[in-house]
C-alpha positions as CSV (number, residue, x, y, z in Angstrom):
1,X,6.3,-45.4,19.6
2,X,7.4,-41.9,19.3
3,X,9.0,-40.5,22.5
4,X,8.9,-36.8,22.9
5,X,11.4,-34.6,25.0
6,X,13.8,-37.6,25.6
7,X,16.4,-35.1,26.1
8,X,14.6,-32.8,28.6
9,X,16.7,-33.8,31.6
10,X,19.8,-32.4,30.1
11,X,21.1,-29.5,28.2
12,X,20.0,-29.4,24.8
13,X,21.3,-28.1,21.7
14,X,18.7,-28.0,18.8
15,X,19.9,-27.8,15.2
16,X,22.4,-25.3,15.7
17,X,20.3,-23.4,18.1
18,X,21.7,-22.3,21.4
19,X,21.5,-24.9,24.2
20,X,18.4,-25.4,26.3
21,X,19.1,-25.3,30.0
22,X,18.6,-28.6,32.0
23,X,15.3,-29.2,32.9
24,X,13.6,-27.3,29.9
25,X,11.6,-29.2,27.4
26,X,10.8,-28.8,23.6
27,X,7.3,-27.8,22.8
28,X,5.3,-27.5,19.6
29,X,7.2,-27.3,16.3
30,X,10.9,-28.0,18.0
31,X,9.3,-31.2,19.6
32,X,7.8,-32.3,16.3
33,X,10.9,-31.9,14.4
34,X,13.0,-33.5,17.0
35,X,10.7,-36.6,17.6
36,X,10.0,-37.4,14.0
37,X,13.4,-36.6,12.7
38,X,11.8,-34.1,10.2
39,X,14.1,-32.9,7.4
40,X,13.0,-29.3,7.2
41,X,14.5,-25.9,7.5
42,X,14.2,-25.2,11.4
43,X,11.7,-22.2,11.7
44,X,13.3,-18.9,12.7
45,X,11.8,-19.0,16.4
46,X,11.0,-22.1,18.4
47,X,9.3,-22.8,21.7
48,X,10.3,-24.7,24.9
49,X,8.9,-25.0,28.3
50,X,11.0,-23.5,31.1
51,X,11.3,-23.9,34.9
52,X,10.4,-20.4,35.8
53,X,6.7,-19.1,36.2
54,X,7.4,-16.2,33.6
55,X,7.3,-16.1,29.7
56,X,10.5,-14.9,28.2
57,X,12.6,-14.7,25.0
58,X,16.1,-16.0,25.0
59,X,18.0,-15.5,21.6
60,X,15.7,-17.6,19.1
61,X,13.8,-19.4,21.8
62,X,10.4,-18.2,23.1
63,X,10.4,-19.9,26.7
64,X,6.9,-20.8,28.0
65,X,5.9,-21.5,31.8
66,X,5.2,-24.8,33.1
67,X,1.7,-24.2,33.2
68,X,1.8,-23.9,29.1
69,X,3.3,-27.3,29.0
70,X,1.4,-29.4,26.3
71,X,0.8,-33.2,26.5
72,X,3.7,-35.1,25.3
73,X,1.7,-36.5,22.4
74,X,1.5,-35.8,18.5
75,X,-1.9,-33.9,19.3
76,X,-0.8,-32.1,22.4
77,X,2.4,-30.5,20.5
78,X,0.1,-29.8,17.5
79,X,-2.3,-28.0,19.3
80,X,0.7,-26.0,21.0
81,X,2.1,-25.1,17.8
82,X,-0.9,-23.9,16.2
83,X,-1.8,-21.8,19.3
84,X,1.4,-20.2,19.9
85,X,3.4,-20.5,16.9
86,X,1.0,-20.2,13.9
87,X,0.8,-22.4,11.0
88,X,4.1,-23.7,9.5
89,X,3.4,-25.5,6.2
90,X,6.9,-26.6,5.8
91,X,7.0,-28.6,9.2
92,X,3.5,-29.7,8.8
93,X,4.0,-30.8,5.6
94,X,7.0,-32.8,6.3
95,X,5.3,-34.3,9.4
96,X,2.1,-35.3,7.4
97,X,4.7,-37.5,5.1
98,X,5.9,-39.2,8.1
99,X,2.9,-40.3,10.2
100,X,-0.1,-42.4,9.1
101,X,-3.5,-40.8,8.1
102,X,-5.0,-43.1,10.8
103,X,-3.2,-41.0,13.3
104,X,-4.9,-37.7,12.4
105,X,-8.2,-39.6,11.8
106,X,-8.1,-40.6,15.5
107,X,-7.5,-37.1,16.6
108,X,-10.5,-35.8,14.5
109,X,-12.9,-38.6,15.7
110,X,-11.8,-37.9,19.5
111,X,-12.6,-34.3,19.0
112,X,-15.1,-34.1,16.1
113,X,-16.0,-30.5,17.0
114,X,-12.5,-29.1,18.3
115,X,-11.3,-26.2,16.5
116,X,-7.8,-27.4,16.3
117,X,-8.6,-30.7,15.2
118,X,-10.7,-29.4,12.5
119,X,-7.9,-27.1,11.5
120,X,-5.5,-30.0,11.3
121,X,-8.0,-32.1,9.5
122,X,-8.2,-29.2,6.8
123,X,-4.2,-28.9,6.7
124,X,-3.8,-32.7,6.2
125,X,-6.2,-32.6,3.1
126,X,-4.9,-29.3,1.8
127,X,-1.4,-30.4,1.9
128,X,-1.8,-33.9,0.9
129,X,-4.6,-33.3,-1.7
130,X,-6.3,-36.3,-0.6
131,X,-9.5,-36.9,1.7
132,X,-9.4,-38.8,4.9
133,X,-12.3,-41.4,5.5
134,X,-14.3,-39.1,7.8
135,X,-17.9,-37.6,6.9
136,X,-18.0,-33.8,6.6
137,X,-18.4,-31.9,9.9
138,X,-22.0,-30.7,10.5
139,X,-21.5,-28.7,13.8
140,X,-19.2,-26.3,15.4
141,X,-18.6,-22.5,14.5
142,X,-16.3,-21.8,11.4
143,X,-13.0,-21.3,12.7
144,X,-10.0,-19.3,10.9
145,X,-7.1,-21.4,9.8
146,X,-4.5,-18.4,10.1
147,X,-4.8,-16.7,13.6
148,X,-4.5,-12.9,12.5
149,X,-2.7,-12.3,15.9
150,X,0.2,-14.3,14.9
151,X,0.4,-14.3,11.0
152,X,-0.9,-12.2,8.2
153,X,-4.0,-13.8,6.8
154,X,-5.3,-13.8,3.1
155,X,-8.9,-13.7,1.9
156,X,-11.3,-15.9,3.8
157,X,-12.8,-19.0,1.7
158,X,-15.2,-21.2,3.8
159,X,-14.5,-24.9,3.7
160,X,-18.0,-26.6,4.7
161,X,-16.5,-30.0,5.0
162,X,-14.2,-29.0,7.9
163,X,-16.2,-25.9,9.2
164,X,-13.0,-23.9,8.7
165,X,-12.5,-20.7,7.1
166,X,-9.4,-21.1,4.7
167,X,-7.5,-17.6,5.2
168,X,-4.0,-18.9,3.9
169,X,-2.4,-16.1,1.8
170,X,-1.7,-18.5,-1.0
171,X,-2.3,-21.8,-2.9
172,X,-1.1,-25.5,-2.3
173,X,1.6,-24.8,-5.0
174,X,2.8,-21.6,-3.4
175,X,2.1,-20.2,0.0
176,X,4.7,-18.5,2.0
177,X,3.6,-17.1,5.4
178,X,4.6,-13.7,7.2
179,X,4.7,-13.7,11.0
180,X,3.2,-10.5,12.6
181,X,6.1,-8.5,14.3
182,X,6.4,-5.4,16.1
183,X,8.6,-3.9,13.4
184,X,6.3,-4.9,10.4
185,X,3.1,-3.6,12.4
186,X,5.0,-0.5,13.1
187,X,5.8,0.0,9.4
188,X,2.3,-0.8,8.3
189,X,0.8,1.4,10.8
190,X,2.9,4.5,9.3
191,X,0.7,4.3,6.1
192,X,3.6,4.9,3.9
193,X,1.5,4.8,0.6
194,X,-0.6,7.7,1.9
195,X,2.5,9.7,3.0
196,X,4.0,9.1,-0.5
197,X,0.9,10.3,-2.2
198,X,0.3,13.3,0.1
199,X,4.0,14.5,-0.5
200,X,3.8,13.8,-4.3
201,X,0.5,15.6,-4.5
202,X,2.3,18.9,-2.9
203,X,5.0,18.8,-5.6
204,X,4.7,20.7,-8.7
205,X,4.0,18.3,-11.7
206,X,7.2,19.3,-13.7
207,X,9.5,18.9,-10.8
208,X,7.8,15.5,-10.0
209,X,8.3,14.4,-13.7
210,X,12.0,15.5,-13.5
211,X,12.4,13.8,-10.3
212,X,10.8,10.6,-11.7
213,X,12.9,10.3,-14.8
214,X,16.2,10.7,-12.7
215,X,15.1,8.0,-10.2
216,X,14.0,5.6,-12.9
217,X,17.4,5.7,-14.6
218,X,19.3,5.7,-11.3
219,X,17.3,2.5,-10.3
220,X,18.0,0.8,-13.5
221,X,21.5,1.3,-13.3
222,X,21.6,0.2,-9.7
223,X,19.9,-3.1,-10.8
224,X,22.8,-3.7,-12.8
225,X,25.3,-2.9,-10.4
226,X,23.8,-5.1,-7.7
227,X,24.7,-7.9,-10.3
228,X,28.2,-6.8,-10.7
229,X,27.6,-5.5,-14.3
230,X,28.3,-2.1,-15.8
231,X,26.3,-2.1,-19.0
232,X,26.4,0.7,-21.6
233,X,23.9,3.4,-21.1
234,X,21.6,2.1,-23.7
235,X,20.9,-1.0,-22.0
236,X,20.4,0.9,-18.8
237,X,17.8,3.2,-20.4
238,X,16.2,0.0,-22.3
239,X,15.7,-1.5,-18.9
240,X,14.5,1.5,-17.4
241,X,11.8,1.8,-20.0
242,X,10.9,-1.8,-18.9
243,X,10.5,-0.8,-15.3
244,X,8.4,2.4,-16.4
245,X,5.9,-0.1,-17.7
246,X,5.6,-2.1,-14.6
247,X,2.1,-2.9,-13.4
248,X,0.7,-2.4,-16.9
249,X,0.5,-5.8,-18.2
250,X,-1.0,-9.1,-16.5
251,X,1.7,-11.2,-15.1
252,X,2.2,-14.6,-16.4
253,X,5.0,-16.9,-17.2
254,X,5.3,-15.5,-20.8
255,X,5.3,-12.1,-19.3
256,X,8.5,-13.2,-17.3
257,X,10.0,-14.7,-20.2
258,X,9.4,-11.5,-22.1
259,X,11.1,-9.4,-19.3
260,X,14.1,-12.0,-19.4
261,X,14.6,-11.1,-23.3
262,X,14.6,-7.3,-22.3
263,X,17.3,-8.1,-19.6
264,X,19.4,-10.4,-21.7
265,X,19.7,-8.8,-25.2
266,X,22.3,-11.1,-26.4
267,X,21.2,-14.7,-25.7
268,X,23.8,-16.5,-27.6
269,X,25.3,-17.8,-24.7
270,X,22.2,-18.9,-22.7
271,X,19.0,-20.8,-23.5
272,X,16.2,-18.3,-23.0
273,X,13.1,-19.3,-21.2
274,X,12.5,-21.7,-18.2
275,X,15.5,-23.6,-17.2
276,X,16.0,-27.2,-18.5
277,X,18.5,-28.2,-15.9
278,X,19.2,-27.4,-12.4
279,X,20.9,-24.3,-11.5
280,X,22.7,-22.8,-8.8
281,X,24.1,-19.3,-7.5
282,X,27.9,-19.3,-6.3
283,X,31.5,-19.9,-7.4
284,X,33.5,-22.5,-8.8
285,X,36.5,-24.0,-7.4
286,X,39.4,-22.5,-9.3
287,X,41.5,-25.5,-9.7
288,X,38.8,-28.2,-10.5
289,X,35.6,-26.1,-11.5
290,X,33.8,-27.8,-8.8
291,X,30.4,-25.9,-8.0
292,X,30.3,-24.1,-4.7
293,X,26.7,-23.2,-4.2
294,X,25.5,-20.2,-1.9
295,X,22.0,-21.2,-3.4
296,X,20.7,-24.1,-5.2
297,X,17.5,-23.1,-7.6
298,X,14.4,-25.2,-7.8
299,X,14.6,-28.2,-10.1
300,X,13.6,-27.7,-13.7
301,X,10.7,-30.2,-13.5
302,X,9.3,-28.2,-10.8
303,X,9.3,-24.8,-12.3
304,X,6.1,-24.9,-14.1
305,X,4.1,-25.9,-10.9
306,X,6.0,-23.3,-8.8
307,X,5.6,-20.5,-10.9
308,X,2.0,-21.0,-11.8
309,X,1.6,-21.3,-8.0
310,X,3.3,-18.1,-7.4
311,X,1.0,-16.3,-10.1
312,X,-2.2,-17.9,-8.7
313,X,-1.2,-16.7,-5.1
314,X,-0.2,-13.3,-6.6
315,X,-3.8,-13.0,-8.2
316,X,-5.5,-14.4,-5.1
317,X,-4.0,-11.8,-2.9
318,X,-4.6,-8.9,-5.5
319,X,-8.3,-9.6,-4.9
320,X,-7.9,-8.8,-1.1
321,X,-6.7,-6.0,0.7
322,X,-3.4,-7.7,1.5
323,X,-0.7,-5.2,2.2
324,X,1.0,-4.0,-1.1
325,X,4.7,-4.2,0.7
326,X,3.8,-7.7,2.1
327,X,2.7,-9.0,-1.4
328,X,5.4,-7.5,-3.3
329,X,7.8,-9.3,-0.8
330,X,6.1,-12.6,-1.3
331,X,6.1,-12.5,-5.2
332,X,9.5,-10.9,-5.6
333,X,11.5,-13.0,-3.2
334,X,9.6,-16.3,-4.0
335,X,10.5,-15.6,-7.9
336,X,14.2,-15.0,-6.9
337,X,14.3,-18.0,-4.5
338,X,13.0,-20.5,-7.3
339,X,15.2,-18.8,-9.7
340,X,13.6,-20.2,-12.9
341,X,16.2,-18.7,-15.7
342,X,19.6,-19.2,-16.6
343,X,20.3,-15.5,-16.2
344,X,18.3,-12.2,-15.5
345,X,16.5,-13.5,-12.3
346,X,18.0,-10.9,-9.9
347,X,16.7,-7.9,-12.1
348,X,13.4,-9.4,-12.7
349,X,13.0,-10.1,-9.0
350,X,13.5,-6.4,-8.4
351,X,11.2,-5.6,-11.2
352,X,8.4,-7.4,-9.5
353,X,8.6,-4.9,-6.3
354,X,7.7,-2.1,-9.0
355,X,5.1,-4.3,-10.6
356,X,3.2,-4.8,-7.3
357,X,3.7,-1.4,-5.9
358,X,2.4,0.2,-9.3
359,X,-0.4,-2.1,-9.9
360,X,-1.8,-1.8,-6.3
361,X,-1.6,1.9,-6.7
362,X,0.9,2.4,-3.9
363,X,2.1,5.6,-5.5
364,X,1.0,7.6,-8.2
365,X,1.2,6.6,-11.6
366,X,4.2,7.6,-13.6
367,X,6.6,7.4,-10.4
368,X,8.6,4.5,-10.0
369,X,10.0,3.9,-6.6
370,X,13.9,3.6,-6.7
371,X,13.9,0.2,-5.0
372,X,17.2,-1.0,-6.5
373,X,18.9,2.1,-5.4
374,X,18.0,1.9,-1.9
375,X,18.8,-1.9,-1.8
376,X,22.3,-1.0,-3.3
377,X,22.8,1.3,-0.2
378,X,22.1,-1.6,1.8
379,X,23.8,-4.4,-0.2
380,X,25.2,-6.2,2.9
381,X,21.8,-6.4,4.5
382,X,20.3,-7.5,1.3
383,X,22.8,-10.4,0.8
384,X,22.0,-11.7,4.4
385,X,18.3,-11.4,3.7
386,X,18.7,-13.6,0.6
387,X,21.0,-15.8,2.3
388,X,18.7,-16.3,5.4
389,X,16.7,-18.4,3.0
390,X,19.3,-20.1,1.0
391,X,21.9,-21.3,3.5
392,X,19.5,-23.5,5.8
393,X,18.2,-25.1,2.7
394,X,21.5,-26.3,1.5
395,X,21.7,-29.0,4.0
396,X,18.4,-30.4,2.7
397,X,19.3,-30.6,-1.0
398,X,21.2,-33.7,-2.3
399,X,23.3,-32.9,-5.4
400,X,26.4,-34.0,-7.6
401,X,28.5,-31.9,-10.1
402,X,27.8,-32.3,-13.9
403,X,30.1,-32.7,-16.6
404,X,29.4,-28.9,-17.3
405,X,30.2,-27.9,-13.6
406,X,26.6,-27.3,-12.9
407,X,24.8,-29.1,-10.1
408,X,22.4,-32.1,-10.5
409,X,19.7,-32.0,-7.9
410,X,18.9,-35.9,-6.8
411,X,16.1,-35.3,-4.1
412,X,12.6,-34.0,-4.1
413,X,12.9,-30.2,-3.2
414,X,9.9,-28.5,-4.3
415,X,8.6,-27.9,-0.7
416,X,11.6,-25.9,0.0
417,X,10.4,-23.2,-2.4
418,X,6.7,-23.3,-1.9
419,X,6.3,-23.2,1.8
420,X,8.7,-20.9,3.6
421,X,8.6,-17.9,6.2
422,X,9.0,-14.7,4.5
423,X,9.1,-12.4,7.7
424,X,12.9,-11.4,7.3
425,X,12.3,-10.7,3.7
426,X,9.2,-8.5,4.4
427,X,11.0,-6.7,7.3
428,X,14.0,-5.7,5.0
429,X,11.8,-4.8,2.0
430,X,9.5,-2.5,4.1
431,X,12.6,-0.8,5.5
432,X,13.5,-0.2,1.9
433,X,10.2,1.5,1.1
434,X,10.0,3.3,4.3
435,X,13.4,4.8,3.5
436,X,12.4,5.7,-0.1
437,X,9.0,7.3,1.2
438,X,10.9,9.4,4.2
439,X,14.3,10.1,2.5
440,X,15.0,9.3,-0.9
441,X,12.0,10.9,-2.6
442,X,11.8,14.1,-0.5
443,X,15.6,14.3,-1.0
444,X,15.4,14.2,-4.7
445,X,12.6,16.8,-5.1
446,X,14.5,19.1,-2.5
447,X,17.6,18.7,-4.6
448,X,15.7,19.6,-7.7
449,X,14.4,22.8,-6.2
450,X,17.8,23.6,-5.1
451,X,19.2,22.8,-8.6
452,X,16.8,25.3,-10.1
453,X,17.6,28.1,-7.8
454,X,21.2,27.9,-8.6
455,X,20.6,27.4,-12.3
456,X,18.5,30.5,-12.4
457,X,21.4,32.5,-10.6
458,X,24.0,31.3,-12.9
459,X,22.0,32.1,-16.0
460,X,21.3,35.7,-14.7
461,X,24.9,36.0,-13.7
462,X,26.6,34.8,-16.7
463,X,25.3,34.1,-20.2
464,X,26.1,30.4,-20.4
465,X,24.2,27.7,-22.4
466,X,21.7,25.1,-20.4
467,X,24.1,22.1,-21.1
468,X,27.2,24.0,-19.5
469,X,25.3,25.1,-16.7
470,X,23.8,21.5,-15.8
471,X,27.6,20.4,-16.1
472,X,28.7,23.3,-13.9
473,X,26.3,22.3,-11.2
474,X,27.1,18.6,-11.5
475,X,30.7,19.3,-11.0
476,X,30.1,21.3,-8.1
477,X,27.8,18.7,-6.5
478,X,30.3,16.0,-7.0
479,X,33.2,18.0,-5.4
480,X,31.2,19.4,-2.5
481,X,30.6,22.9,-3.9
482,X,34.1,23.4,-5.2
483,X,35.0,23.6,-8.8
484,X,38.0,21.2,-9.2
485,X,41.3,22.7,-10.6
486,X,40.8,20.3,-13.8
487,X,37.4,21.6,-14.4
488,X,38.4,25.2,-14.0
489,X,41.4,24.9,-16.4
490,X,39.4,22.7,-19.0
491,X,35.6,23.0,-19.4
492,X,35.3,26.2,-17.4
493,X,38.7,27.9,-18.4
494,X,36.9,31.1,-19.4
495,X,35.4,31.9,-16.0
496,X,37.3,34.2,-14.1
497,X,38.3,33.5,-10.6
498,X,35.8,36.0,-9.0
499,X,32.9,34.3,-11.0
500,X,34.0,30.9,-9.7
501,X,34.0,32.2,-6.3
502,X,30.5,33.9,-6.5
503,X,29.2,30.7,-7.8
504,X,30.7,28.5,-5.2
505,X,29.4,31.0,-2.5
506,X,25.8,30.7,-3.9
507,X,26.3,27.0,-4.2
508,X,27.0,26.8,-0.4
509,X,24.2,29.4,0.4
510,X,21.6,27.2,-1.4
511,X,22.8,23.6,-0.6
512,X,24.2,24.4,2.8
């Protein structure tokens, strides 16, 4: 017999979460994880029943009042979870591997028209891909699976068998979920796409074209810098051309492999295409060469299923009015967590941001958002966002080192990559997009306008070739409006002191 809340009479530490006070009891997913010993990454927020008659949050706990306390039964905690926490496919999938089908059948037969029992019925059959011995429902209003007040829903498809509207934002093989938070609702409410398109519409086409060319090159270079690489200019330009075509071709596994070929021009030292072995991100011990993983990739035998699921989910949500930034989050972060290639995953991951925003028409065609450049400015936050997914999952992956100092994954891990909460990643990416729309793009356009004014002044003041004028302005920009001693004695030795002074004063007047 499963006993829930056996520790409710004393302070409880739950999977590294802060201790609950004496008298508090677990509720919903926390109770289910504890009682059934589920081996699953713990949700970002958990629920408990407190002793006071007011709801409040304490660190990562949502504390409910005694009147919210569910029955200490499987069904009681499942109802509480669906009602107050939403759908957590990772926890439910792990739970359904533990309990017997008859336990769910009893719940459904006890409340055949209950909205929560029908949701559980659908979820059991959807996750397990097997039918229970229960006749189709004939009464009861159709109920949505995802509560749109708690989580972002996908397009709704009716399941007549359960009289449930399946509005999960994904497929069985890949379905991350995103919780509705104040931060995300605020960002969506700002209608950043409309702001970007409006600002772009007010910019002269020639100016916009120059800004786009600069930002494209800047983004390509930043994507390599994030990976700790400093490739020659031709490779940066080559990847930039690939980014400029984002959203123009249909996404597929072969398209992803094509992108890898562009990223990794010299593939003599890697096996191109989907991995045939396990993989990890991290370091090796200096003395032994032992792997020291920060992230362990999906198993090679699961890649085809996961990537097909990822692409199917993308196509499903593209048909819907699912928010473009949230969709980009699910696709791009889902890809990099799966990590299907030996090399090139990070740059393709950031390419996928461009792909979604371009295909969904988030901004005007021809303009590429400098996503990687903004991420580079937020590199520590970016690393923490990746670690937020990776670190908790290391505890659930059994592995051993191979002779090649790689990892060999020993247990089933596919569910770690197809069912996860992408809220943290969505908040990070939305902040990057917000910064791009409100700061990066306007600043680049403003810079070019000022550049043109200074450029015209210099040409009218001194007869100087275009290339030299451009070099002079770049030197001034790099040195806070002052021409360095080295530049004044080499490239611009023919300028007089009074001419340099006049140009510097004009720079200060224009750029401030």
